[in-house]
py3Dmol code that shows the C-alpha trace and the ligand (Angstrom):
import py3Dmol

protein = """\
ATOM      1  CA  MET A   1     -41.778 101.085 -63.191  1.00  0.00           C
ATOM      2  CA  GLN A   2     -39.827 103.469 -65.457  1.00  0.00           C
ATOM      3  CA  ASN A   3     -41.815 102.331 -68.486  1.00  0.00           C
ATOM      4  CA  ARG A   4     -45.098 102.735 -66.636  1.00  0.00           C
ATOM      5  CA  ARG A   5     -44.129 106.354 -65.665  1.00  0.00           C
ATOM      6  CA  HIS A   6     -43.372 107.091 -69.387  1.00  0.00           C
ATOM      7  CA  LEU A   7     -46.728 105.718 -70.412  1.00  0.00           C
ATOM      8  CA  ILE A   8     -48.594 107.767 -67.791  1.00  0.00           C
ATOM      9  CA  GLN A   9     -46.666 110.907 -69.005  1.00  0.00           C
ATOM     10  CA  ALA A  10     -47.494 110.050 -72.680  1.00  0.00           C
ATOM     11  CA  THR A  11     -51.108 109.698 -71.720  1.00  0.00           C
ATOM     12  CA  LEU A  12     -51.242 112.905 -69.843  1.00  0.00           C
ATOM     13  CA  CYS A  13     -49.675 114.709 -72.806  1.00  0.00           C
ATOM     14  CA  ALA A  14     -52.038 113.101 -75.180  1.00  0.00           C
ATOM     15  CA  ALA A  15     -54.980 114.326 -72.995  1.00  0.00           C
ATOM     16  CA  PHE A  16     -53.789 117.895 -72.811  1.00  0.00           C
ATOM     17  CA  ALA A  17     -53.096 117.918 -76.584  1.00  0.00           C
ATOM     18  CA  CYS A  18     -56.606 116.628 -77.038  1.00  0.00           C
ATOM     19  CA  ALA A  19     -57.973 119.346 -74.776  1.00  0.00           C
ATOM     20  CA  ALA A  20     -56.218 121.909 -76.986  1.00  0.00           C
ATOM     21  CA  ILE A  21     -58.297 120.904 -80.027  1.00  0.00           C
ATOM     22  CA  PRO A  22     -60.972 123.475 -80.693  1.00  0.00           C
ATOM     23  CA  ALA A  23     -64.516 122.517 -79.422  1.00  0.00           C
ATOM     24  CA  ALA A  24     -65.764 122.352 -82.989  1.00  0.00           C
ATOM     25  CA  ALA A  25     -63.424 119.289 -83.705  1.00  0.00           C
ATOM     26  CA  GLN A  26     -65.349 116.410 -84.871  1.00  0.00           C
ATOM     27  CA  THR A  27     -64.256 113.439 -82.717  1.00  0.00           C
ATOM     28  CA  VAL A  28     -63.514 112.797 -79.082  1.00  0.00           C
ATOM     29  CA  THR A  29     -61.627 109.670 -78.023  1.00  0.00           C
ATOM     30  CA  LEU A  30     -62.416 108.558 -74.443  1.00  0.00           C
ATOM     31  CA  LYS A  31     -59.502 106.796 -72.762  1.00  0.00           C
ATOM     32  CA  ALA A  32     -60.660 104.003 -70.540  1.00  0.00           C
ATOM     33  CA  ALA A  33     -58.525 102.291 -67.906  1.00  0.00           C
ATOM     34  CA  ASP A  34     -58.705  98.873 -66.184  1.00  0.00           C
ATOM     35  CA  VAL A  35     -56.158  96.900 -64.282  1.00  0.00           C
ATOM     36  CA  HIS A  36     -57.519  93.636 -65.672  1.00  0.00           C
ATOM     37  CA  PRO A  37     -56.237  92.160 -68.863  1.00  0.00           C
ATOM     38  CA  ALA A  38     -57.900  92.249 -72.345  1.00  0.00           C
ATOM     39  CA  GLY A  39     -60.830  89.653 -72.408  1.00  0.00           C
ATOM     40  CA  TYR A  40     -61.686  90.145 -68.776  1.00  0.00           C
ATOM     41  CA  PRO A  41     -65.498  90.672 -68.409  1.00  0.00           C
ATOM     42  CA  ASN A  42     -65.197  94.287 -67.248  1.00  0.00           C
ATOM     43  CA  VAL A  43     -62.839  95.225 -70.076  1.00  0.00           C
ATOM     44  CA  VAL A  44     -65.079  93.646 -72.646  1.00  0.00           C
ATOM     45  CA  ALA A  45     -68.204  95.332 -71.301  1.00  0.00           C
ATOM     46  CA  ILE A  46     -66.573  98.797 -71.411  1.00  0.00           C
ATOM     47  CA  GLU A  47     -65.214  98.203 -74.907  1.00  0.00           C
ATOM     48  CA  ASN A  48     -68.772  97.299 -76.028  1.00  0.00           C
ATOM     49  CA  LEU A  49     -70.107 100.426 -74.417  1.00  0.00           C
ATOM     50  CA  GLY A  50     -67.551 102.340 -76.536  1.00  0.00           C
ATOM     51  CA  LYS A  51     -68.671 100.570 -79.750  1.00  0.00           C
ATOM     52  CA  LYS A  52     -72.342 101.502 -79.004  1.00  0.00           C
ATOM     53  CA  LEU A  53     -71.366 105.131 -78.327  1.00  0.00           C
ATOM     54  CA  GLU A  54     -69.344 105.267 -81.521  1.00  0.00           C
ATOM     55  CA  THR A  55     -72.177 103.866 -83.636  1.00  0.00           C
ATOM     56  CA  ALA A  56     -74.882 106.047 -81.920  1.00  0.00           C
ATOM     57  CA  THR A  57     -72.870 109.300 -82.344  1.00  0.00           C
ATOM     58  CA  LYS A  58     -71.835 108.310 -85.973  1.00  0.00           C
ATOM     59  CA  GLY A  59     -68.159 108.228 -84.903  1.00  0.00           C
ATOM     60  CA  LYS A  60     -68.086 111.508 -83.033  1.00  0.00           C
ATOM     61  CA  ILE A  61     -67.297 109.742 -79.629  1.00  0.00           C
ATOM     62  CA  LYS A  62     -64.865 106.809 -79.638  1.00  0.00           C
ATOM     63  CA  LEU A  63     -63.407 104.820 -76.779  1.00  0.00           C
ATOM     64  CA  GLN A  64     -59.958 103.345 -76.441  1.00  0.00           C
ATOM     65  CA  MET A  65     -59.399 100.741 -73.751  1.00  0.00           C
ATOM     66  CA  PHE A  66     -56.081 100.601 -71.863  1.00  0.00           C
ATOM     67  CA  PRO A  67     -56.263  97.249 -70.006  1.00  0.00           C
ATOM     68  CA  GLY A  68     -53.726  95.470 -67.904  1.00  0.00           C
ATOM     69  CA  GLY A  69     -52.974  98.377 -65.564  1.00  0.00           C
ATOM     70  CA  VAL A  70     -50.803 100.282 -68.165  1.00  0.00           C
ATOM     71  CA  LEU A  71     -52.195 103.590 -67.041  1.00  0.00           C
ATOM     72  CA  GLY A  72     -51.153 102.958 -63.393  1.00  0.00           C
ATOM     73  CA  SER A  73     -52.656 101.529 -60.271  1.00  0.00           C
ATOM     74  CA  GLU A  74     -56.302 102.153 -59.528  1.00  0.00           C
ATOM     75  CA  LYS A  75     -55.320 104.876 -57.072  1.00  0.00           C
ATOM     76  CA  GLU A  76     -53.418 106.635 -59.857  1.00  0.00           C
ATOM     77  CA  VAL A  77     -56.207 106.027 -62.309  1.00  0.00           C
ATOM     78  CA  VAL A  78     -58.705 107.670 -59.984  1.00  0.00           C
ATOM     79  CA  GLU A  79     -56.454 110.690 -59.611  1.00  0.00           C
ATOM     80  CA  GLN A  80     -55.954 110.975 -63.431  1.00  0.00           C
ATOM     81  CA  THR A  81     -59.716 110.666 -63.983  1.00  0.00           C
ATOM     82  CA  GLN A  82     -60.309 113.398 -61.469  1.00  0.00           C
ATOM     83  CA  VAL A  83     -58.205 115.788 -63.490  1.00  0.00           C
ATOM     84  CA  GLY A  84     -59.564 114.665 -66.832  1.00  0.00           C
ATOM     85  CA  ALA A  85     -56.373 112.892 -68.086  1.00  0.00           C
ATOM     86  CA  ILE A  86     -58.340 109.642 -68.146  1.00  0.00           C
ATOM     87  CA  GLN A  87     -61.927 109.773 -69.230  1.00  0.00           C
ATOM     88  CA  ILE A  88     -63.357 106.499 -67.967  1.00  0.00           C
ATOM     89  CA  ALA A  89     -62.066 104.488 -65.060  1.00  0.00           C
ATOM     90  CA  ARG A  90     -63.271 101.024 -64.125  1.00  0.00           C
ATOM     91  CA  ILE A  91     -62.133 100.458 -60.501  1.00  0.00           C
ATOM     92  CA  SER A  92     -63.104  98.624 -57.427  1.00  0.00           C
ATOM     93  CA  LEU A  93     -65.409 100.520 -54.968  1.00  0.00           C
ATOM     94  CA  GLY A  94     -62.812  99.507 -52.395  1.00  0.00           C
ATOM     95  CA  VAL A  95     -60.261 101.909 -53.892  1.00  0.00           C
ATOM     96  CA  LEU A  96     -62.943 104.721 -54.206  1.00  0.00           C
ATOM     97  CA  GLY A  97     -63.660 104.600 -50.436  1.00  0.00           C
ATOM     98  CA  PRO A  98     -60.870 106.972 -49.373  1.00  0.00           C
ATOM     99  CA  VAL A  99     -62.003 109.401 -52.085  1.00  0.00           C
ATOM    100  CA  VAL A 100     -65.758 109.141 -51.598  1.00  0.00           C
ATOM    101  CA  PRO A 101     -66.331 107.779 -48.032  1.00  0.00           C
ATOM    102  CA  ASP A 102     -70.060 107.233 -48.729  1.00  0.00           C
ATOM    103  CA  VAL A 103     -69.229 104.144 -50.815  1.00  0.00           C
ATOM    104  CA  ASN A 104     -67.610 102.411 -47.861  1.00  0.00           C
ATOM    105  CA  VAL A 105     -71.004 101.122 -46.869  1.00  0.00           C
ATOM    106  CA  PHE A 106     -70.605  98.559 -49.619  1.00  0.00           C
ATOM    107  CA  ASN A 107     -67.010  97.916 -48.631  1.00  0.00           C
ATOM    108  CA  MET A 108     -67.695  96.516 -45.213  1.00  0.00           C
ATOM    109  CA  PRO A 109     -67.035  92.838 -44.499  1.00  0.00           C
ATOM    110  CA  PHE A 110     -70.146  90.660 -44.737  1.00  0.00           C
ATOM    111  CA  VAL A 111     -72.440  93.558 -45.466  1.00  0.00           C
ATOM    112  CA  PHE A 112     -74.228  91.519 -48.171  1.00  0.00           C
ATOM    113  CA  ARG A 113     -75.607  88.052 -47.371  1.00  0.00           C
ATOM    114  CA  ASP A 114     -74.462  86.735 -50.815  1.00  0.00           C
ATOM    115  CA  GLU A 115     -73.943  87.903 -54.364  1.00  0.00           C
ATOM    116  CA  ALA A 116     -77.598  87.748 -55.240  1.00  0.00           C
ATOM    117  CA  HIS A 117     -78.328  90.089 -52.298  1.00  0.00           C
ATOM    118  CA  MET A 118     -75.564  92.459 -53.496  1.00  0.00           C
ATOM    119  CA  ARG A 119     -76.998  92.491 -57.034  1.00  0.00           C
ATOM    120  CA  LYS A 120     -80.460  93.351 -55.742  1.00  0.00           C
ATOM    121  CA  VAL A 121     -79.146  96.247 -53.704  1.00  0.00           C
ATOM    122  CA  ILE A 122     -77.058  97.759 -56.517  1.00  0.00           C
ATOM    123  CA  ASP A 123     -79.751  97.349 -59.082  1.00  0.00           C
ATOM    124  CA  GLY A 124     -82.349  99.045 -56.797  1.00  0.00           C
ATOM    125  CA  PRO A 125     -82.796 102.464 -55.215  1.00  0.00           C
ATOM    126  CA  ILE A 126     -79.869 102.089 -52.729  1.00  0.00           C
ATOM    127  CA  GLY A 127     -77.494 101.462 -55.600  1.00  0.00           C
ATOM    128  CA  GLU A 128     -78.855 104.519 -57.389  1.00  0.00           C
ATOM    129  CA  GLU A 129     -78.350 106.558 -54.233  1.00  0.00           C
ATOM    130  CA  ILE A 130     -74.746 105.681 -53.937  1.00  0.00           C
ATOM    131  CA  LEU A 131     -74.120 106.493 -57.630  1.00  0.00           C
ATOM    132  CA  THR A 132     -75.711 109.870 -57.049  1.00  0.00           C
ATOM    133  CA  LYS A 133     -73.531 110.366 -53.866  1.00  0.00           C
ATOM    134  CA  ILE A 134     -70.427 109.688 -55.904  1.00  0.00           C
ATOM    135  CA  THR A 135     -71.507 112.183 -58.687  1.00  0.00           C
ATOM    136  CA  ASN A 136     -72.570 114.832 -56.226  1.00  0.00           C
ATOM    137  CA  SER A 137     -69.397 114.529 -54.050  1.00  0.00           C
ATOM    138  CA  PRO A 138     -66.472 116.926 -54.585  1.00  0.00           C
ATOM    139  CA  ALA A 139     -64.545 114.022 -56.270  1.00  0.00           C
ATOM    140  CA  ARG A 140     -65.142 115.362 -59.795  1.00  0.00           C
ATOM    141  CA  LEU A 141     -66.324 111.922 -61.021  1.00  0.00           C
ATOM    142  CA  VAL A 142     -69.602 110.924 -62.628  1.00  0.00           C
ATOM    143  CA  ALA A 143     -70.681 107.499 -61.556  1.00  0.00           C
ATOM    144  CA  LEU A 144     -71.884 105.546 -64.564  1.00  0.00           C
ATOM    145  CA  GLY A 145     -72.681 102.052 -63.271  1.00  0.00           C
ATOM    146  CA  TYR A 146     -71.635  98.965 -61.276  1.00  0.00           C
ATOM    147  CA  MET A 147     -70.102  95.739 -62.265  1.00  0.00           C
ATOM    148  CA  ASP A 148     -69.897  92.408 -60.627  1.00  0.00           C
ATOM    149  CA  SER A 149     -66.792  91.269 -58.734  1.00  0.00           C
ATOM    150  CA  GLY A 150     -68.161  88.216 -57.036  1.00  0.00           C
ATOM    151  CA  SER A 151     -66.879  87.391 -53.538  1.00  0.00           C
ATOM    152  CA  ARG A 152     -63.396  87.947 -52.233  1.00  0.00           C
ATOM    153  CA  SER A 153     -61.801  84.944 -50.471  1.00  0.00           C
ATOM    154  CA  LEU A 154     -58.415  84.276 -49.024  1.00  0.00           C
ATOM    155  CA  TYR A 155     -55.523  82.610 -50.804  1.00  0.00           C
ATOM    156  CA  THR A 156     -52.380  81.542 -49.117  1.00  0.00           C
ATOM    157  CA  LYS A 157     -49.371  79.281 -49.165  1.00  0.00           C
ATOM    158  CA  LYS A 158     -50.382  77.601 -45.801  1.00  0.00           C
ATOM    159  CA  PRO A 159     -53.934  76.293 -45.304  1.00  0.00           C
ATOM    160  CA  VAL A 160     -56.365  78.592 -43.539  1.00  0.00           C
ATOM    161  CA  ARG A 161     -59.608  77.156 -41.961  1.00  0.00           C
ATOM    162  CA  LYS A 162     -60.245  79.518 -39.063  1.00  0.00           C
ATOM    163  CA  PRO A 163     -59.100  83.039 -37.918  1.00  0.00           C
ATOM    164  CA  GLU A 164     -56.284  81.589 -35.703  1.00  0.00           C
ATOM    165  CA  ASP A 165     -54.665  80.028 -38.848  1.00  0.00           C
ATOM    166  CA  LEU A 166     -53.992  83.586 -40.132  1.00  0.00           C
ATOM    167  CA  LYS A 167     -51.897  84.482 -37.138  1.00  0.00           C
ATOM    168  CA  GLY A 168     -48.565  86.037 -38.280  1.00  0.00           C
ATOM    169  CA  GLN A 169     -49.505  85.862 -41.982  1.00  0.00           C
ATOM    170  CA  LYS A 170     -49.041  89.033 -44.024  1.00  0.00           C
ATOM    171  CA  ILE A 171     -52.174  89.432 -46.307  1.00  0.00           C
ATOM    172  CA  ARG A 172     -52.382  91.938 -49.042  1.00  0.00           C
ATOM    173  CA  MET A 173     -55.520  94.138 -49.025  1.00  0.00           C
ATOM    174  CA  MET A 174     -56.725  96.876 -51.262  1.00  0.00           C
ATOM    175  CA  GLY A 175     -55.690 100.496 -50.441  1.00  0.00           C
ATOM    176  CA  ASN A 176     -58.335 101.462 -47.973  1.00  0.00           C
ATOM    177  CA  PRO A 177     -57.865 101.435 -44.069  1.00  0.00           C
ATOM    178  CA  LEU A 178     -61.148  99.588 -43.723  1.00  0.00           C
ATOM    179  CA  PHE A 179     -59.652  96.525 -45.426  1.00  0.00           C
ATOM    180  CA  VAL A 180     -56.429  96.541 -43.333  1.00  0.00           C
ATOM    181  CA  ASP A 181     -58.668  96.680 -40.227  1.00  0.00           C
ATOM    182  CA  THR A 182     -60.753  93.789 -41.707  1.00  0.00           C
ATOM    183  CA  MET A 183     -57.774  91.595 -42.178  1.00  0.00           C
ATOM    184  CA  ASN A 184     -56.361  92.394 -38.771  1.00  0.00           C
ATOM    185  CA  ALA A 185     -59.755  91.497 -37.321  1.00  0.00           C
ATOM    186  CA  MET A 186     -59.875  88.295 -39.228  1.00  0.00           C
ATOM    187  CA  GLY A 187     -56.610  87.225 -37.533  1.00  0.00           C
ATOM    188  CA  GLY A 188     -53.908  88.200 -40.018  1.00  0.00           C
ATOM    189  CA  ASN A 189     -51.694  91.219 -40.690  1.00  0.00           C
ATOM    190  CA  GLY A 190     -53.373  93.376 -43.423  1.00  0.00           C
ATOM    191  CA  ILE A 191     -50.858  95.029 -45.834  1.00  0.00           C
ATOM    192  CA  SER A 192     -52.197  97.506 -48.394  1.00  0.00           C
ATOM    193  CA  MET A 193     -50.779  97.525 -51.922  1.00  0.00           C
ATOM    194  CA  GLY A 194     -51.879  98.067 -55.542  1.00  0.00           C
ATOM    195  CA  HIS A 195     -53.113  95.133 -57.599  1.00  0.00           C
ATOM    196  CA  THR A 196     -50.331  94.894 -60.111  1.00  0.00           C
ATOM    197  CA  GLU A 197     -47.766  94.613 -57.308  1.00  0.00           C
ATOM    198  CA  VAL A 198     -49.341  91.644 -55.580  1.00  0.00           C
ATOM    199  CA  PHE A 199     -47.946  89.006 -57.881  1.00  0.00           C
ATOM    200  CA  GLY A 200     -44.282  90.057 -57.289  1.00  0.00           C
ATOM    201  CA  ALA A 201     -44.919  90.472 -53.515  1.00  0.00           C
ATOM    202  CA  LEU A 202     -46.253  86.895 -53.369  1.00  0.00           C
ATOM    203  CA  GLN A 203     -43.384  85.597 -55.387  1.00  0.00           C
ATOM    204  CA  THR A 204     -40.672  87.239 -53.281  1.00  0.00           C
ATOM    205  CA  GLY A 205     -42.444  86.409 -49.962  1.00  0.00           C
ATOM    206  CA  VAL A 206     -43.056  89.978 -49.022  1.00  0.00           C
ATOM    207  CA  ILE A 207     -46.613  88.794 -48.366  1.00  0.00           C
ATOM    208  CA  ASP A 208     -47.929  85.350 -47.447  1.00  0.00           C
ATOM    209  CA  GLY A 209     -51.275  85.594 -49.201  1.00  0.00           C
ATOM    210  CA  ALA A 210     -54.044  87.938 -50.530  1.00  0.00           C
ATOM    211  CA  GLU A 211     -57.733  87.797 -51.150  1.00  0.00           C
ATOM    212  CA  ASN A 212     -59.720  88.122 -54.284  1.00  0.00           C
ATOM    213  CA  ASN A 213     -62.223  86.433 -56.654  1.00  0.00           C
ATOM    214  CA  PRO A 214     -61.348  83.309 -58.823  1.00  0.00           C
ATOM    215  CA  PRO A 215     -61.050  85.289 -62.163  1.00  0.00           C
ATOM    216  CA  THR A 216     -58.548  87.799 -60.595  1.00  0.00           C
ATOM    217  CA  LEU A 217     -56.605  85.106 -58.812  1.00  0.00           C
ATOM    218  CA  TYR A 218     -56.191  83.293 -62.137  1.00  0.00           C
ATOM    219  CA  THR A 219     -55.703  86.117 -64.735  1.00  0.00           C
ATOM    220  CA  SER A 220     -53.180  87.948 -62.492  1.00  0.00           C
ATOM    221  CA  ASN A 221     -51.041  84.752 -62.285  1.00  0.00           C
ATOM    222  CA  GLN A 222     -51.076  85.087 -58.535  1.00  0.00           C
ATOM    223  CA  TYR A 223     -52.389  81.539 -58.371  1.00  0.00           C
ATOM    224  CA  THR A 224     -48.914  80.202 -59.340  1.00  0.00           C
ATOM    225  CA  THR A 225     -47.503  81.391 -55.994  1.00  0.00           C
ATOM    226  CA  VAL A 226     -50.200  79.936 -53.586  1.00  0.00           C
ATOM    227  CA  LYS A 227     -51.680  76.610 -52.809  1.00  0.00           C
ATOM    228  CA  TYR A 228     -54.998  77.174 -50.948  1.00  0.00           C
ATOM    229  CA  TYR A 229     -58.196  79.136 -51.572  1.00  0.00           C
ATOM    230  CA  THR A 230     -60.220  79.446 -48.476  1.00  0.00           C
ATOM    231  CA  GLN A 231     -63.840  80.460 -49.262  1.00  0.00           C
ATOM    232  CA  THR A 232     -64.360  83.108 -46.568  1.00  0.00           C
ATOM    233  CA  ASN A 233     -66.427  85.325 -48.979  1.00  0.00           C
ATOM    234  CA  HIS A 234     -65.661  88.166 -46.518  1.00  0.00           C
ATOM    235  CA  LEU A 235     -65.987  91.021 -49.025  1.00  0.00           C
ATOM    236  CA  ILE A 236     -68.615  91.279 -51.767  1.00  0.00           C
ATOM    237  CA  ILE A 237     -67.597  94.609 -53.341  1.00  0.00           C
ATOM    238  CA  PRO A 238     -69.149  95.798 -56.478  1.00  0.00           C
ATOM    239  CA  GLU A 239     -66.924  97.386 -59.109  1.00  0.00           C
ATOM    240  CA  ILE A 240     -67.733 100.832 -60.367  1.00  0.00           C
ATOM    241  CA  PHE A 241     -67.033 102.701 -63.523  1.00  0.00           C
ATOM    242  CA  VAL A 242     -66.914 106.527 -63.580  1.00  0.00           C
ATOM    243  CA  MET A 243     -66.330 109.300 -66.028  1.00  0.00           C
ATOM    244  CA  SER A 244     -64.226 112.334 -65.426  1.00  0.00           C
ATOM    245  CA  LYS A 245     -66.493 115.290 -64.674  1.00  0.00           C
ATOM    246  CA  VAL A 246     -64.319 117.330 -66.891  1.00  0.00           C
ATOM    247  CA  THR A 247     -65.337 115.073 -69.834  1.00  0.00           C
ATOM    248  CA  TRP A 248     -68.913 114.694 -68.770  1.00  0.00           C
ATOM    249  CA  ASP A 249     -69.353 118.512 -68.809  1.00  0.00           C
ATOM    250  CA  LYS A 250     -68.242 118.764 -72.367  1.00  0.00           C
ATOM    251  CA  LEU A 251     -70.860 116.244 -73.635  1.00  0.00           C
ATOM    252  CA  SER A 252     -74.259 117.450 -74.844  1.00  0.00           C
ATOM    253  CA  LYS A 253     -77.409 116.395 -72.893  1.00  0.00           C
ATOM    254  CA  ASP A 254     -78.167 113.863 -75.640  1.00  0.00           C
ATOM    255  CA  GLU A 255     -74.678 112.429 -75.426  1.00  0.00           C
ATOM    256  CA  GLN A 256     -74.877 112.250 -71.653  1.00  0.00           C
ATOM    257  CA  ALA A 257     -78.154 110.307 -71.966  1.00  0.00           C
ATOM    258  CA  LEU A 258     -76.525 107.890 -74.356  1.00  0.00           C
ATOM    259  CA  VAL A 259     -73.607 107.288 -72.010  1.00  0.00           C
ATOM    260  CA  LYS A 260     -76.053 106.682 -69.073  1.00  0.00           C
ATOM    261  CA  LYS A 261     -78.144 104.246 -71.224  1.00  0.00           C
ATOM    262  CA  PHE A 262     -75.168 102.240 -72.486  1.00  0.00           C
ATOM    263  CA  SER A 263     -73.693 102.250 -69.072  1.00  0.00           C
ATOM    264  CA  ARG A 264     -76.714 100.469 -67.589  1.00  0.00           C
ATOM    265  CA  GLU A 265     -76.465  97.980 -70.479  1.00  0.00           C
ATOM    266  CA  ALA A 266     -72.796  97.512 -69.734  1.00  0.00           C
ATOM    267  CA  GLN A 267     -73.660  96.793 -66.098  1.00  0.00           C
ATOM    268  CA  MET A 268     -75.991  93.972 -67.220  1.00  0.00           C
ATOM    269  CA  GLU A 269     -73.820  92.646 -69.977  1.00  0.00           C
ATOM    270  CA  GLN A 270     -70.802  92.363 -67.572  1.00  0.00           C
ATOM    271  CA  ARG A 271     -72.934  90.311 -65.188  1.00  0.00           C
ATOM    272  CA  GLY A 272     -73.530  87.563 -67.786  1.00  0.00           C
ATOM    273  CA  LEU A 273     -69.898  87.450 -68.748  1.00  0.00           C
ATOM    274  CA  TRP A 274     -68.896  87.426 -65.098  1.00  0.00           C
ATOM    275  CA  ASP A 275     -70.840  84.432 -64.187  1.00  0.00           C
ATOM    276  CA  LYS A 276     -69.285  82.415 -67.045  1.00  0.00           C
ATOM    277  CA  SER A 277     -65.887  83.734 -66.092  1.00  0.00           C
ATOM    278  CA  VAL A 278     -66.188  82.663 -62.435  1.00  0.00           C
ATOM    279  CA  ALA A 279     -67.201  79.154 -63.600  1.00  0.00           C
ATOM    280  CA  GLU A 280     -64.357  78.983 -66.041  1.00  0.00           C
ATOM    281  CA  TYR A 281     -61.628  80.226 -63.710  1.00  0.00           C
ATOM    282  CA  THR A 282     -62.745  78.180 -60.749  1.00  0.00           C
ATOM    283  CA  GLN A 283     -62.271  75.135 -63.038  1.00  0.00           C
ATOM    284  CA  LYS A 284     -58.829  76.351 -64.167  1.00  0.00           C
ATOM    285  CA  LEU A 285     -57.714  76.985 -60.592  1.00  0.00           C
ATOM    286  CA  LYS A 286     -58.716  73.529 -59.523  1.00  0.00           C
ATOM    287  CA  ALA A 287     -57.041  72.016 -62.576  1.00  0.00           C
ATOM    288  CA  ALA A 288     -53.849  73.955 -61.744  1.00  0.00           C
ATOM    289  CA  GLY A 289     -53.861  72.313 -58.320  1.00  0.00           C
ATOM    290  CA  ILE A 290     -55.301  75.034 -56.096  1.00  0.00           C
ATOM    291  CA  GLU A 291     -57.030  73.448 -53.142  1.00  0.00           C
ATOM    292  CA  PHE A 292     -60.459  75.014 -52.360  1.00  0.00           C
ATOM    293  CA  ILE A 293     -61.269  74.977 -48.734  1.00  0.00           C
ATOM    294  CA  ASN A 294     -64.944  75.309 -47.975  1.00  0.00           C
ATOM    295  CA  THR A 295     -64.824  76.515 -44.441  1.00  0.00           C
ATOM    296  CA  ASP A 296     -67.335  77.795 -41.795  1.00  0.00           C
ATOM    297  CA  THR A 297     -67.502  81.550 -42.417  1.00  0.00           C
ATOM    298  CA  LYS A 298     -69.182  82.267 -39.061  1.00  0.00           C
ATOM    299  CA  PRO A 299     -65.816  82.762 -37.069  1.00  0.00           C
ATOM    300  CA  PHE A 300     -64.704  85.226 -39.642  1.00  0.00           C
ATOM    301  CA  TYR A 301     -68.073  87.091 -39.613  1.00  0.00           C
ATOM    302  CA  ASP A 302     -67.908  87.234 -35.763  1.00  0.00           C
ATOM    303  CA  ALA A 303     -64.281  88.402 -35.771  1.00  0.00           C
ATOM    304  CA  THR A 304     -65.097  91.292 -38.046  1.00  0.00           C
ATOM    305  CA  ALA A 305     -68.040  92.646 -36.056  1.00  0.00           C
ATOM    306  CA  PRO A 306     -65.800  95.486 -34.507  1.00  0.00           C
ATOM    307  CA  VAL A 307     -65.051  96.639 -38.089  1.00  0.00           C
ATOM    308  CA  ARG A 308     -68.746  96.881 -38.941  1.00  0.00           C
ATOM    309  CA  ALA A 309     -69.279  98.688 -35.637  1.00  0.00           C
ATOM    310  CA  LYS A 310     -66.422 101.172 -36.277  1.00  0.00           C
ATOM    311  CA  TYR A 311     -67.059 101.954 -39.925  1.00  0.00           C
ATOM    312  CA  GLY A 312     -70.783 101.172 -40.016  1.00  0.00           C
ATOM    313  CA  ALA A 313     -71.945 103.571 -37.247  1.00  0.00           C
ATOM    314  CA  GLN A 314     -72.340 106.388 -39.718  1.00  0.00           C
ATOM    315  CA  PHE A 315     -74.252 104.146 -42.099  1.00  0.00           C
ATOM    316  CA  ALA A 316     -76.540 102.479 -39.553  1.00  0.00           C
ATOM    317  CA  ASP A 317     -79.854 103.375 -41.362  1.00  0.00           C
ATOM    318  CA  LEU A 318     -78.516 102.433 -44.680  1.00  0.00           C
ATOM    319  CA  MET A 319     -77.123  99.116 -43.399  1.00  0.00           C
ATOM    320  CA  LYS A 320     -80.570  98.305 -42.044  1.00  0.00           C
ATOM    321  CA  ARG A 321     -82.128  99.074 -45.414  1.00  0.00           C
ATOM    322  CA  ILE A 322     -79.544  96.872 -47.093  1.00  0.00           C
ATOM    323  CA  ALA A 323     -80.316  94.009 -44.732  1.00  0.00           C
ATOM    324  CA  ASP A 324     -84.025  94.498 -45.485  1.00  0.00           C
ATOM    325  CA  VAL A 325     -83.565  93.941 -49.203  1.00  0.00           C
ATOM    326  CA  LYS A 326     -84.772  90.358 -49.668  1.00  0.00           C
TER     327      LYS A 326
END
"""
ligand_1 = """\
13
BDP
C -60.302 92.897 -58.416
C -60.975 94.177 -58.877
C -59.925 95.239 -59.187
C -59.054 95.514 -58.017
C -58.410 94.150 -57.558
C -57.547 94.395 -56.302
O -61.619 93.837 -60.093
O -60.660 96.367 -59.544
O -58.053 96.332 -58.399
O -59.434 93.220 -57.289
O -57.644 93.596 -55.475
O -61.228 91.948 -57.977
O -56.916 95.445 -56.251
"""
view = py3Dmol.view(width=600, height=400)
view.addModel(protein, "pdb")
view.setStyle({"model": 0}, {"cartoon": {"style": "trace"}})
view.addModel(ligand_1, "xyz")
view.setStyle({"model": 1}, {"stick": {}})
view.zoomTo()
view.show()
């Protein structure tokens, strides 16, 4: 904890020192943050975006990736990006919900039929509209693109096959009241917590389980503390990467256009890496003895209807348009 605080301070200082360099200075180094470790698809795609930017601007714009959550939790990273201390943040849309409520339409349980449906929506006009809403919101963030995060399913120490099996189980959710309500509706007790704290909380028994996709379950080591992975697929939440508005406003029109172009390419590149990664980590989880439970998702869908009613009322038209994307 102490170390992390020092790192955050060091980063902030670096950012302010950087800001003090005269505008005529030749190079800009964009600091990018991700909670995932080096090698994770999202991290690789942003690093490659940085390499393309560096080449296209002949070294004027560089990118330095800080993976593994060293710059703080996603909530902290969002805050630092808003003030310009971090320049690019790759985060879950889940965590952006409390900052830009419009994105919550994608954060609702079972809002997408499956991952293919989610991809069609984010690649099309609705996806573009949500990016514009983020950029035009008072959050001081410029939305660059989406990434894939597959489907989130439950992992626990005791087997879960139906909502009743979650009774009394404390299940970690991302920091957004919508998700705590979702878990409570699914039958468990939702506890919100930052990603990097989940492993310790599972180890010490502070929580009984959590929910995520196979690559995250494996690469965070959380799989060593649980036995079952129940394929509820209750949340299909895209990832997002954003740039600090402070940084964006300092770029020339041409540079902004390059960032946009390479961002779209990063969105597509990550997708290919993502599909391979899901296959690879699903195998690894099975090899490590995690039992996959392929359960009927309908009772979980039905149980979460009140959550869609409560949070979805304000998005009724948009939800209809999402459902109509075939
Ligand atoms: C992962 C997302 C990451 C979130 C994490 C979480 O890629 O952005 O921080 O879930 O559960 O799937 O917090």
